[in-house]
Backbone bond lengths (Angstrom), bond angles and torsions (degrees), N, CA, C in turn:
res aa  C-N    CA-C-N  psi(-1)  N-CA   C-N-CA  omega(-1)  CA-C   N-CA-C  phi
1 M - - - 1.494 - - 1.561 105.14 -
2 K 1.407 111.85 136.15 1.460 119.12 172.31 1.491 106.81 -134.22
3 V 1.313 114.16 146.33 1.554 124.31 -179.33 1.543 107.35 -119.40
4 F 1.316 114.69 128.00 1.465 122.50 178.84 1.535 107.02 -125.41
5 A 1.323 113.16 162.69 1.515 119.52 178.84 1.482 110.67 -143.83
6 G 1.313 116.65 150.17 1.433 125.18 167.64 1.443 108.91 -87.87
7 N 1.354 115.28 -157.70 1.501 121.92 -177.00 1.533 110.83 -91.83
8 S 1.301 120.13 -0.42 1.518 119.11 -170.26 1.520 111.04 -75.08
9 N 1.309 122.49 -43.76 1.440 122.83 -177.16 1.546 106.80 -154.62
10 R 1.349 114.13 74.28 1.520 118.07 178.62 1.566 109.41 -67.43
11 Q 1.354 117.35 -32.40 1.457 119.03 -178.93 1.503 110.77 -59.34
12 L 1.304 116.45 -45.37 1.488 116.95 178.76 1.526 111.49 -67.03
13 A 1.313 118.30 -38.97 1.456 122.50 -179.02 1.536 107.86 -61.31
14 E 1.327 117.58 -45.59 1.431 121.72 179.14 1.567 112.79 -60.61
15 A 1.331 115.28 -40.70 1.415 122.04 177.67 1.500 113.49 -66.63
16 I 1.366 116.66 -37.06 1.451 120.63 171.64 1.520 112.72 -63.06
17 C 1.334 115.87 -42.70 1.453 118.44 177.73 1.510 112.66 -64.82
18 N 1.342 115.82 -36.76 1.473 118.35 176.26 1.551 109.80 -61.20
19 Y 1.276 116.59 -39.87 1.474 120.97 179.02 1.498 110.64 -63.94
20 L 1.350 114.60 -41.75 1.507 119.63 -177.58 1.487 112.99 -81.82
21 N 1.349 116.39 -9.80 1.452 122.37 -178.37 1.582 110.00 61.45
22 V 1.308 115.08 43.15 1.497 119.38 176.76 1.502 106.36 -132.43
23 P 1.319 117.05 152.86 1.531 117.38 179.44 1.468 109.67 -78.14
24 L 1.308 117.03 151.97 1.508 120.78 174.03 1.503 108.48 -70.71
25 G 1.298 117.97 131.34 1.475 123.29 179.55 1.479 114.50 -56.67
26 K 1.378 115.04 145.54 1.414 117.09 179.58 1.501 110.96 -87.89
27 A 1.329 114.46 122.98 1.478 121.65 177.89 1.513 109.94 -150.51
28 S 1.286 117.78 142.03 1.445 122.80 173.19 1.467 113.06 -106.90
29 V 1.403 114.26 118.93 1.444 119.48 177.74 1.538 107.84 -119.08
30 R 1.363 114.81 105.25 1.421 117.47 -174.50 1.512 111.76 -134.38
31 R 1.320 119.90 -177.72 1.436 122.61 -175.05 1.513 110.36 -129.14
32 F 1.353 115.72 143.48 1.453 123.15 172.87 1.498 105.17 -75.48
33 A 1.357 114.50 174.98 1.471 123.00 -179.73 1.457 114.13 -55.64
34 D 1.382 114.72 -35.01 1.496 122.06 -176.69 1.605 109.03 -89.76
35 Q 1.315 115.65 13.98 1.482 121.67 178.96 1.538 117.59 72.56
36 E 1.349 116.73 6.15 1.432 119.62 172.51 1.523 108.63 -63.55
37 I 1.342 117.04 140.24 1.464 120.85 -178.98 1.556 110.83 -90.18
38 F 1.315 112.18 137.49 1.422 121.52 179.90 1.578 108.57 -125.35
39 V 1.314 116.64 129.83 1.463 121.54 179.97 1.503 109.33 -120.56
40 E 1.326 117.12 138.82 1.440 126.56 175.08 1.493 110.26 -135.68
41 I 1.339 116.12 115.31 1.496 120.33 176.42 1.490 106.96 -83.62
42 Q 1.310 114.30 122.25 1.496 119.42 -169.53 1.499 114.43 -101.05
43 E 1.330 118.17 17.60 1.487 121.68 172.08 1.530 107.83 -148.36
44 N 1.318 113.86 163.37 1.468 119.58 -176.76 1.553 111.29 -71.53
45 V 1.334 115.14 130.39 1.507 120.64 178.01 1.488 109.57 -121.56
46 R 1.287 123.27 8.90 1.432 124.49 -178.10 1.501 110.38 -60.36
47 G 1.356 116.46 125.58 1.470 122.99 -179.88 1.540 115.37 72.21
48 E 1.339 118.16 8.53 1.457 121.03 -176.94 1.505 112.44 -91.94
49 D 1.335 116.87 155.40 1.345 125.63 174.17 1.580 107.27 -91.50
50 V 1.388 116.55 103.81 1.441 120.44 -168.31 1.464 113.39 -104.62
51 F 1.335 119.47 136.18 1.454 122.89 176.07 1.589 109.31 -120.62
52 L 1.291 113.57 123.31 1.500 119.59 -178.08 1.537 108.20 -103.35
53 V 1.324 116.68 112.14 1.495 119.60 179.83 1.511 108.01 -91.89
54 Q 1.302 118.05 115.39 1.490 122.80 -175.69 1.487 110.55 -158.90
55 P 1.317 119.63 88.08 1.472 118.68 170.00 1.494 111.44 -65.63
56 T 1.350 118.59 140.60 1.452 120.03 -177.85 1.518 110.50 -96.98
57 S 1.338 114.26 62.32 1.452 123.35 176.85 1.465 112.45 -90.50
58 Y 1.369 120.88 -174.43 1.399 124.41 -175.70 1.527 111.34 -58.95
59 P 1.317 120.13 133.91 1.481 127.31 -8.85 1.497 109.28 -75.92
60 A 1.241 118.93 115.18 1.468 125.79 -168.16 1.590 108.77 -58.12
61 N 1.320 117.91 -46.98 1.446 119.22 -174.28 1.563 111.31 -64.86
62 D 1.307 116.62 -42.88 1.448 120.61 178.67 1.531 109.06 -60.46
63 H 1.340 117.11 -49.50 1.470 118.88 -176.15 1.490 111.72 -67.37
64 L 1.326 118.37 -35.95 1.451 121.05 175.29 1.536 110.39 -60.35
65 M 1.302 117.61 -48.95 1.468 122.20 -179.27 1.536 111.23 -60.72
66 E 1.357 116.60 -38.87 1.512 119.98 175.49 1.550 108.67 -59.33
67 L 1.353 115.32 -41.64 1.448 116.07 -175.46 1.573 111.22 -66.85
68 L 1.400 112.13 -45.86 1.408 117.09 178.85 1.532 116.57 -56.55
69 I 1.388 111.56 -44.29 1.449 117.19 -179.37 1.535 111.70 -71.31
70 M 1.316 117.97 -32.70 1.470 119.31 176.81 1.525 109.77 -69.59
71 I 1.329 118.70 -35.59 1.476 121.17 176.06 1.497 109.60 -62.58
72 D 1.361 118.81 -42.82 1.415 122.48 -178.65 1.566 109.39 -67.03
73 A 1.308 114.34 -40.82 1.510 114.67 179.24 1.497 111.27 -62.35
74 M 1.336 118.92 -40.61 1.475 125.33 -179.74 1.546 109.33 -64.01
75 R 1.336 114.33 -45.37 1.499 118.42 179.02 1.477 112.45 -59.40
76 R 1.395 116.21 -43.46 1.429 120.72 -178.29 1.515 112.91 -75.11
77 S 1.342 113.90 -13.10 1.514 118.33 175.53 1.482 113.09 -98.40
78 S 1.356 116.53 17.94 1.439 124.58 174.23 1.518 118.56 61.58
79 A 1.406 114.75 36.13 1.448 120.85 170.66 1.485 110.07 -59.52
80 R 1.331 118.46 139.21 1.491 118.61 -177.63 1.488 109.92 -72.73
81 R 1.347 119.48 -40.81 1.502 122.64 177.64 1.519 108.68 -144.85
82 I 1.291 115.38 139.20 1.502 119.73 -179.59 1.518 108.27 -122.75
83 T 1.370 112.43 121.89 1.456 117.04 179.43 1.534 108.18 -114.34
84 A 1.276 117.64 120.29 1.504 122.63 178.13 1.500 103.19 -85.92
85 V 1.404 116.10 119.88 1.440 125.90 179.10 1.458 106.72 -104.71
86 L 1.341 117.29 107.71 1.460 124.09 -175.79 1.533 110.20 -117.61
87 P 1.366 116.81 83.75 1.453 120.72 179.48 1.532 111.86 -49.99
88 Y 1.384 117.33 -37.50 1.429 121.72 170.91 1.502 107.81 -125.38
89 F 1.350 115.36 127.83 1.437 124.86 -177.72 1.509 108.49 -97.41
90 G 1.290 120.53 100.85 1.445 121.52 177.95 1.488 114.18 -65.87
91 Y 1.275 120.28 158.70 1.464 123.59 -178.59 1.598 112.40 71.30
92 A 1.342 118.00 3.15 1.449 118.70 -178.87 1.503 114.35 -64.53
93 R 1.330 116.09 -27.51 1.469 119.77 179.83 1.517 113.80 -71.35
94 Q 1.362 116.06 -12.05 1.496 118.57 178.96 1.539 103.90 -105.17
95 D 1.316 116.36 68.31 1.441 124.82 -176.41 1.513 113.93 -102.24
96 R 1.333 118.99 3.77 1.441 122.85 178.11 1.496 110.55 -161.08
97 R 1.303 118.62 168.95 1.499 121.27 175.75 1.484 107.62 -88.54
98 A 1.351 115.67 105.38 1.428 121.19 179.89 1.549 113.53 -76.62
99 S 1.362 113.39 -19.87 1.459 119.48 179.10 1.548 106.73 -154.32
100 G 1.339 117.04 177.65 1.420 120.48 178.81 1.454 114.73 -68.26
101 R 1.359 117.75 150.25 1.493 127.40 176.16 1.519 112.32 53.87
102 T 1.322 115.20 44.80 1.501 121.63 175.21 1.547 106.52 -123.22
103 P 1.347 116.93 155.47 1.492 120.40 -179.79 1.529 111.90 -85.97
104 I 1.290 113.44 170.11 1.494 121.96 167.18 1.511 105.95 -112.36
105 S 1.353 117.51 75.88 1.425 124.60 -168.78 1.535 113.14 -61.49
106 A 1.348 117.41 -30.09 1.473 119.53 177.45 1.526 109.65 -62.03
107 K 1.347 119.43 -39.35 1.414 119.89 177.03 1.533 113.82 -66.56
108 L 1.350 113.65 -38.35 1.499 117.47 179.38 1.479 109.67 -64.64
109 V 1.299 118.54 -42.24 1.513 120.55 179.98 1.522 108.82 -65.31
110 S 1.335 116.49 -41.11 1.466 119.87 177.64 1.568 110.95 -56.46
111 N 1.320 114.65 -45.25 1.392 118.68 178.60 1.551 115.76 -62.89
112 L 1.354 112.59 -39.67 1.462 119.25 176.63 1.568 110.75 -60.22
113 I 1.307 118.23 -43.76 1.448 121.08 -178.54 1.525 111.00 -67.01
114 T 1.336 116.54 -40.83 1.451 121.48 178.63 1.534 109.35 -65.95
115 E 1.310 120.65 -48.87 1.413 123.87 -175.81 1.590 111.38 -69.87
116 A 1.302 118.68 -26.67 1.477 121.54 174.70 1.545 111.14 -62.61
117 G 1.372 115.16 -26.54 1.464 117.30 -178.10 1.463 120.36 124.07
118 A 1.360 115.82 6.47 1.487 118.75 178.00 1.554 111.01 -67.46
119 D 1.281 119.82 140.89 1.397 124.31 179.38 1.530 113.35 -93.61
120 R 1.353 116.70 -25.96 1.403 123.89 175.21 1.511 111.17 -157.41
121 V 1.307 117.49 165.31 1.473 124.08 -178.72 1.496 110.57 -129.01
122 M 1.339 116.80 140.29 1.416 121.84 173.75 1.576 107.13 -126.93
123 T 1.258 117.63 128.85 1.454 121.50 -178.82 1.480 110.48 -138.45
124 L 1.370 119.56 177.83 1.422 125.36 -175.66 1.506 110.45 -133.10
125 D 1.339 114.80 124.98 1.488 123.09 178.53 1.548 111.94 40.87
126 L 1.290 112.38 69.28 1.480 117.87 172.35 1.540 109.87 -56.36
127 H 1.349 113.89 142.14 1.477 120.23 179.44 1.553 109.41 -57.31
128 A 1.289 117.65 -38.10 1.463 123.12 -178.13 1.515 105.43 -136.12
129 G 1.377 116.86 123.72 1.476 121.40 -175.67 1.555 111.86 -60.42
130 Q 1.352 117.15 -29.66 1.452 120.72 -176.30 1.539 112.33 -64.54
131 I 1.322 117.57 -16.23 1.501 120.66 -179.59 1.557 109.52 -61.56
132 Q 1.320 116.50 -24.94 1.459 119.50 176.87 1.567 110.08 -56.94
133 G 1.293 113.92 -35.01 1.450 118.33 177.54 1.492 119.19 -74.47
134 F 1.396 112.31 -10.61 1.483 117.13 176.20 1.512 112.66 -72.76
135 F 1.364 114.88 -22.87 1.440 118.83 179.56 1.545 110.62 -89.53
136 D 1.338 117.87 142.92 1.464 121.69 177.82 1.553 107.93 -101.36
137 I 1.284 117.39 24.79 1.479 123.39 177.96 1.541 105.40 -132.02
138 P 1.308 118.16 158.75 1.448 119.99 174.66 1.571 115.83 -52.39
139 T 1.291 115.62 133.96 1.480 120.31 -174.72 1.517 109.60 -134.12
140 D 1.265 118.12 125.83 1.470 124.71 176.66 1.523 110.38 -106.04
141 N 1.300 118.00 114.13 1.469 122.68 174.42 1.459 110.99 -96.94
142 L 1.334 118.48 102.93 1.510 122.23 -177.86 1.512 107.52 -80.85
143 Y 1.361 113.15 163.82 1.471 120.32 -177.83 1.504 109.78 -122.55
144 A 1.283 119.22 131.34 1.450 125.63 178.01 1.516 112.84 -77.36
145 L 1.308 116.12 -7.43 1.486 120.67 -174.98 1.522 116.28 -53.29
146 P 1.353 116.35 -42.74 1.523 115.11 178.60 1.480 111.66 -63.33
147 V 1.344 120.58 -36.71 1.453 124.61 179.50 1.490 109.95 -65.58
148 L 1.349 118.40 -46.68 1.444 123.61 -178.50 1.550 111.07 -67.92
149 T 1.332 115.66 -36.56 1.479 120.17 178.18 1.487 110.57 -60.76
150 R 1.358 117.27 -47.88 1.471 119.03 -176.18 1.535 109.03 -62.91
151 D 1.337 117.17 -39.75 1.451 120.20 178.98 1.504 111.85 -62.69
152 I 1.318 116.49 -42.23 1.557 119.46 179.21 1.459 110.18 -62.20
153 K 1.336 116.67 -46.59 1.453 122.03 -174.85 1.635 110.31 -64.28
154 S 1.309 114.61 -25.16 1.445 115.59 178.21 1.511 114.44 -89.31
155 H 1.324 118.55 -6.27 1.438 121.52 -177.05 1.518 114.41 -122.89
156 Y 1.341 118.56 -6.89 1.467 118.14 -174.75 1.526 112.39 -135.84
157 D 1.316 112.63 155.04 1.478 122.62 172.40 1.515 104.85 -85.22
158 L 1.290 118.49 105.10 1.455 122.59 -171.74 1.563 112.38 -62.93
159 S 1.310 116.46 -21.10 1.523 118.86 -177.80 1.494 109.50 -68.14
160 N 1.354 120.75 -19.25 1.407 122.76 -175.25 1.485 113.29 -115.70
161 V 1.381 117.85 11.35 1.434 123.85 -176.89 1.524 114.16 -95.01
162 M 1.324 114.87 139.35 1.528 120.93 173.16 1.488 107.81 -128.00
163 V 1.361 116.37 124.51 1.476 121.18 173.79 1.475 107.96 -80.30
164 V 1.392 113.45 137.89 1.466 119.19 -177.99 1.522 107.01 -126.33
165 S 1.361 115.37 131.94 1.471 119.09 170.05 1.519 106.94 -92.17
166 P 1.345 118.40 132.09 1.448 122.55 -177.28 1.557 113.65 -75.52
167 D 1.338 115.49 -7.46 1.498 119.41 170.71 1.518 108.68 -159.85
168 V 1.319 117.97 171.54 1.435 124.47 179.95 1.541 110.62 -59.84
169 G 1.376 115.73 -38.89 1.473 121.54 -174.37 1.525 111.85 -60.97
170 G 1.335 115.82 -24.97 1.436 118.72 -173.99 1.514 115.28 -100.87
171 V 1.338 115.82 17.56 1.452 121.66 -173.79 1.589 110.03 -67.16
172 V 1.307 116.27 -41.23 1.465 121.55 -179.23 1.564 110.91 -55.49
173 R 1.341 112.97 -46.20 1.486 118.73 -179.29 1.550 109.40 -65.35
174 A 1.331 115.40 -45.88 1.430 121.40 -177.85 1.515 111.38 -64.50
175 R 1.346 118.24 -40.45 1.406 121.31 178.44 1.577 112.75 -63.99
176 A 1.341 112.82 -37.78 1.474 118.10 179.06 1.543 108.76 -64.29
177 L 1.291 117.88 -39.37 1.546 120.49 178.00 1.470 109.71 -67.86
178 A 1.373 117.75 -44.57 1.426 120.51 -179.36 1.550 113.32 -60.74
179 K 1.332 116.23 -35.96 1.391 121.91 176.37 1.515 112.46 -66.13
180 R 1.309 116.53 -38.68 1.430 120.79 177.87 1.494 113.26 -64.39
181 L 1.388 114.17 -38.85 1.452 120.68 -174.16 1.562 108.54 -93.58
182 D 1.326 118.71 -4.57 1.436 123.77 -175.79 1.543 113.71 48.50
183 C 1.351 112.15 57.09 1.427 121.70 -178.69 1.582 111.01 -134.64
184 L 1.332 114.81 177.27 1.487 117.65 -173.56 1.571 108.05 -84.25
185 L 1.315 111.68 167.47 1.512 122.21 -176.52 1.486 110.51 -123.68
186 S 1.297 117.52 135.86 1.526 124.09 170.91 1.495 108.26 -128.08
187 I 1.341 112.79 164.25 1.468 118.68 -175.38 1.566 107.67 -138.07
188 V 1.378 113.25 135.21 1.458 116.07 172.34 1.536 108.88 -93.01
189 D 1.273 116.30 125.33 1.427 123.64 178.55 1.535 108.62 -91.80
190 K 1.275 118.90 110.63 1.483 122.04 -172.29 1.529 109.70 -128.23
191 R 1.323 115.34 161.31 1.447 122.51 175.66 1.478 106.89 -124.94
192 R 1.392 117.90 128.74 1.427 123.30 176.53 1.512 110.26 -106.18
193 D 1.315 120.58 112.72 1.450 123.51 -173.85 1.519 107.01 -85.40
194 R 1.361 119.99 -30.55 1.454 121.51 -179.66 1.518 106.07 -155.05
195 P 1.364 116.04 158.24 1.502 119.40 -178.90 1.483 110.22 -54.47
196 G 1.426 115.65 134.64 1.484 117.80 174.80 1.522 112.15 88.36
197 E 1.338 121.02 -9.14 1.430 121.45 -177.69 1.553 105.38 -129.56
198 S 1.356 116.04 136.02 1.435 121.52 177.39 1.501 110.99 -144.10
199 E 1.279 116.96 153.20 1.437 122.57 174.17 1.513 114.10 -125.38
200 V 1.263 120.41 122.95 1.449 122.50 179.40 1.532 110.40 -69.66
201 M 1.323 116.64 130.21 1.407 119.84 -177.96 1.488 112.84 -104.06
202 N 1.385 117.87 -42.89 1.463 120.24 -173.59 1.507 108.55 -161.77
203 I 1.318 117.67 161.78 1.471 125.59 177.64 1.526 106.76 -114.90
204 I 1.338 117.92 119.95 1.438 119.83 -179.92 1.539 105.89 -98.22
205 G 1.316 115.74 113.00 1.470 121.74 -177.44 1.509 110.62 119.25
206 D 1.333 116.52 154.35 1.476 122.19 -179.15 1.577 108.88 -91.69
207 V 1.309 116.23 109.24 1.437 119.25 -178.27 1.534 114.16 -101.66
208 T 1.333 116.92 8.89 1.467 120.65 -176.03 1.519 112.84 -57.63
209 G 1.311 116.95 125.40 1.379 123.63 177.98 1.501 116.62 73.64
210 K 1.284 118.24 9.81 1.489 123.34 -173.44 1.553 111.63 -100.30
211 D 1.373 115.71 147.88 1.427 121.13 171.02 1.556 104.75 -86.47
212 C 1.307 117.08 106.03 1.432 123.00 -173.72 1.555 112.65 -88.42
213 L 1.286 115.10 132.20 1.499 120.98 -179.91 1.481 107.93 -114.88
214 L 1.322 119.32 109.82 1.421 123.77 174.59 1.525 109.90 -81.56
215 I 1.302 117.14 131.26 1.463 120.81 -178.04 1.511 110.44 -124.31
216 D 1.359 116.69 129.99 1.459 121.22 179.29 1.545 106.99 -154.97
217 D 1.339 111.92 172.17 1.472 116.93 -177.39 1.515 109.98 -94.97
218 I 1.347 119.71 -33.56 1.448 119.54 -175.88 1.481 111.03 -136.44
219 V 1.320 121.38 135.85 1.452 127.89 168.43 1.509 107.35 -116.08
220 D 1.350 116.90 118.79 1.412 120.94 -175.32 1.558 108.10 -111.26
221 S 1.282 118.05 -80.86 1.432 123.00 -179.63 1.522 111.25 -77.43
222 G 1.319 118.57 -26.73 1.464 124.54 -177.00 1.472 114.41 83.84
223 G 1.300 118.02 -2.14 1.490 121.47 -177.62 1.484 110.79 -63.50
224 T 1.335 117.64 -47.05 1.474 118.70 -176.57 1.525 112.77 -61.81
225 L 1.398 115.37 -40.11 1.502 115.67 179.80 1.486 111.80 -69.22
226 C 1.298 118.76 -40.48 1.507 122.62 -179.06 1.548 108.82 -63.37
227 N 1.324 117.07 -46.22 1.457 119.00 179.21 1.552 111.56 -65.86
228 A 1.391 119.11 -36.26 1.397 120.70 177.51 1.550 110.76 -67.44
229 A 1.325 118.24 -38.73 1.458 122.53 179.39 1.557 107.43 -62.39
230 D 1.305 117.96 -47.06 1.454 118.55 178.87 1.504 112.12 -58.10
231 A 1.358 118.90 -46.17 1.427 121.43 -179.20 1.498 113.64 -63.33
232 L 1.336 116.32 -40.38 1.496 120.87 -179.45 1.525 110.97 -66.26
233 L 1.334 116.73 -39.83 1.449 120.96 179.59 1.535 110.23 -69.20
234 A 1.343 116.90 -35.56 1.481 122.67 175.63 1.476 110.92 -62.89
235 K 1.360 115.59 -28.73 1.446 119.00 -178.44 1.564 113.48 -91.44
236 G 1.380 113.84 9.27 1.448 118.80 174.25 1.535 116.60 101.10
237 A 1.279 118.49 7.76 1.499 120.18 179.61 1.548 108.85 -65.14
238 S 1.319 115.65 143.66 1.530 120.22 177.28 1.498 111.12 -70.73
239 S 1.350 116.85 -42.83 1.445 119.88 179.21 1.539 110.47 -156.55
240 V 1.269 116.26 161.41 1.503 118.64 178.61 1.532 108.90 -132.32
241 T 1.333 116.36 124.02 1.483 120.29 176.37 1.562 106.30 -123.35
242 A 1.265 117.70 143.02 1.504 122.66 176.03 1.466 112.13 -106.03
243 Y 1.364 118.19 132.50 1.411 123.39 174.89 1.545 105.20 -115.48
244 I 1.335 116.64 112.19 1.457 120.85 -173.54 1.572 105.98 -127.88
245 T 1.341 115.72 139.00 1.531 118.20 179.09 1.517 112.36 -72.42
246 H 1.351 116.37 -50.91 1.459 118.11 -172.13 1.541 112.21 -112.95
247 G 1.289 118.03 109.90 1.422 125.85 -176.63 1.561 110.35 -86.04
248 V 1.329 115.97 74.77 1.475 118.96 178.89 1.545 109.76 -64.15
249 L 1.352 116.53 -48.59 1.449 122.26 172.09 1.549 117.03 47.21
250 S 1.327 113.70 56.23 1.511 118.17 -174.06 1.521 108.24 -88.78
251 G 1.363 112.58 162.82 1.438 121.73 178.19 1.535 111.46 59.51
252 G 1.323 116.81 -131.24 1.392 121.87 -179.88 1.518 117.57 -90.54
253 A 1.355 114.22 24.24 1.459 119.89 -174.06 1.506 113.39 -63.30
254 V 1.338 119.52 -38.92 1.450 119.89 -179.05 1.555 109.32 -65.47
255 T 1.325 116.34 -44.75 1.452 117.59 176.17 1.519 112.89 -59.12
256 R 1.263 114.37 -39.86 1.506 120.26 -179.90 1.503 109.99 -62.44
257 V 1.337 118.41 -42.32 1.442 122.41 -177.54 1.569 110.25 -72.61
258 T 1.292 116.72 -41.68 1.497 116.38 -178.06 1.509 111.64 -71.78
259 S 1.335 119.88 -21.25 1.487 118.08 176.77 1.587 112.15 -100.46
260 S 1.385 113.98 12.12 1.427 116.78 179.50 1.520 111.77 -91.38
261 K 1.323 115.79 -175.77 1.509 118.95 177.57 1.484 112.15 -95.43
262 L 1.320 117.77 11.76 1.461 121.38 174.11 1.525 109.31 -63.87
263 R 1.307 115.77 130.63 1.459 118.64 176.42 1.526 110.06 -66.46
264 E 1.389 113.30 -39.68 1.439 120.37 -179.51 1.446 113.08 -162.84
265 L 1.294 119.71 145.80 1.473 126.01 170.32 1.519 107.91 -110.51
266 V 1.323 117.19 118.47 1.471 118.50 179.39 1.550 107.86 -110.04
267 I 1.280 117.99 122.60 1.469 124.38 -179.31 1.534 109.02 -122.15
268 T 1.356 115.67 165.13 1.429 119.00 177.58 1.578 105.46 -100.01
269 D 1.303 114.97 174.31 1.457 122.59 179.35 1.536 112.22 -93.86
270 S 1.361 117.32 26.53 1.468 121.16 175.42 1.565 109.89 -59.53
271 I 1.350 113.40 -34.01 1.428 121.13 174.16 1.522 107.75 -113.34
272 Q 1.288 118.87 133.83 1.471 122.73 -175.34 1.558 107.31 -62.23
273 P 1.353 120.55 122.20 1.472 122.79 -176.69 1.550 109.07 -65.22
274 T 1.288 113.80 136.70 1.522 117.77 174.92 1.543 108.85 -75.44
275 T 1.275 114.16 174.49 1.488 122.27 177.49 1.521 111.15 -63.52
276 A 1.354 114.97 -38.69 1.472 124.08 179.37 1.560 108.51 -63.05
277 V 1.377 115.93 -44.58 1.483 118.97 178.97 1.493 109.99 -65.94
278 Q 1.336 119.07 -41.43 1.438 120.17 -178.20 1.539 113.76 -65.76
279 S 1.341 114.31 -29.00 1.482 117.89 -179.32 1.488 113.71 -92.17
280 A 1.312 118.83 -5.30 1.459 121.23 -176.64 1.584 110.32 -70.14
281 H 1.273 118.56 137.21 1.474 118.94 -174.70 1.489 114.74 -75.00
282 N 1.320 117.03 -24.83 1.492 119.79 -179.26 1.525 113.68 -116.75
283 I 1.368 117.44 27.44 1.442 118.64 173.34 1.494 107.46 -124.72
284 R 1.316 115.84 131.04 1.467 122.77 -176.01 1.543 109.24 -127.80
285 V 1.296 115.49 143.29 1.479 119.50 -178.48 1.524 109.66 -116.12
286 V 1.360 115.16 132.12 1.453 123.20 176.06 1.530 108.40 -111.17
287 T 1.322 119.63 142.79 1.463 121.10 -175.33 1.514 111.40 -87.85
288 T 1.332 113.55 148.01 1.464 123.04 175.23 1.536 108.89 -109.52
289 A 1.297 119.10 7.88 1.473 122.78 -175.49 1.569 110.57 -58.09
290 P 1.284 120.77 -47.89 1.456 118.81 -179.26 1.582 110.71 -61.00
291 L 1.304 115.89 -41.57 1.456 120.37 -179.17 1.502 111.48 -62.24
292 I 1.305 116.32 -50.53 1.462 121.57 178.82 1.526 113.39 -65.65
293 G 1.350 114.18 -41.10 1.428 121.03 177.34 1.519 114.26 -61.91
294 E 1.326 116.86 -38.45 1.429 121.57 177.26 1.536 109.83 -68.95
295 A 1.338 116.87 -41.03 1.474 119.25 178.10 1.514 111.54 -63.47
296 I 1.351 115.66 -38.71 1.458 118.43 178.26 1.492 111.57 -65.20
297 S 1.377 116.27 -43.07 1.511 120.39 177.06 1.498 111.03 -58.84
298 R 1.333 117.64 -45.94 1.422 118.57 -175.98 1.525 112.28 -69.40
299 T 1.350 116.22 -34.44 1.496 120.60 175.16 1.523 109.05 -62.03
300 S 1.299 117.70 -46.45 1.463 120.52 -179.10 1.524 111.43 -62.72
301 Q 1.289 117.41 -35.59 1.504 121.51 -177.79 1.535 112.07 -92.14
302 E 1.390 115.25 7.17 1.510 119.46 178.66 1.475 111.01 59.47
303 E 1.389 119.84 40.29 1.452 125.98 175.70 1.470 110.05 -106.49
304 S 1.352 117.34 167.60 1.420 122.02 -176.95 1.516 112.63 -69.31
305 V 1.363 115.99 132.81 1.439 120.85 176.01 1.534 110.43 -96.49
306 S 1.331 117.06 -34.56 1.471 120.88 -177.31 1.512 111.50 -64.53
307 S 1.375 118.46 -23.77 1.468 119.67 179.07 1.534 113.51 -68.76
308 L 1.379 115.17 -12.50 1.474 116.69 175.49 1.505 111.40 -63.96
309 F 1.376 119.57 -19.82 1.464 120.61 -172.79 1.486 112.18 -116.10
310 D 1.349 120.00 12.32 1.447 123.78 178.43 1.544 108.63 -70.13
């Protein structure tokens, strides 16, 4: 087994290698003057079980091309099996045709990864579970819930906690967390008039005096979370904390979160935190390296991955 990484999130790749007690594979991923990407694998991979750690986060197109070219380089170097490890799968929000004459970009990206030569895919908290079916190769969708659950248990009195779904679409995820914590569930009823903008309409459930935990897979602009926090506090919640898997945090999202009424935003390191995120007083990062590392180890040894979440 060998683990390699592109330029997207080398910190996470190194942490995964530390967990596995293997060195990070030697590879050069650089650019020519015109920004074309060039990859050179600097060690023998013939007959090896290769794992490429490369979330396709911002800049998504650059990091996606790095992944595709690395897969091609590994295939042409006679790697026995190539697993694309995408802690964050970019384009996942474009998983259906929301209106006429629009693409299903998640399917297109899935095809690109397959045609490049990947033998299997490993990802974390896909925005929509059906994206697994977009791949014609084995796909493992890992869940960050065990990581987030451990963090919650170490920071909160569970007798006063209420899990909150920021929208109706996230109820399944929120219910799974509430079951693990053995606590109540509430739902924010919202209306989204256009992408990136939402208006909180109502709170389903009594949150009076509760420490509310918003749970979701992606935070991008941060508007939904901040609006939900305001609404929950207006309904009598004691505090509001958000637990999110993928901290996209584009544009002015970090400023929006730091100036909001959120007690804390907890994200994972599926996307490499920016300097602004690291310096924010109410944003904290928890690592998924042991989770992904264990999944990689089990895949390499042909053991069950799904049992990680039983």
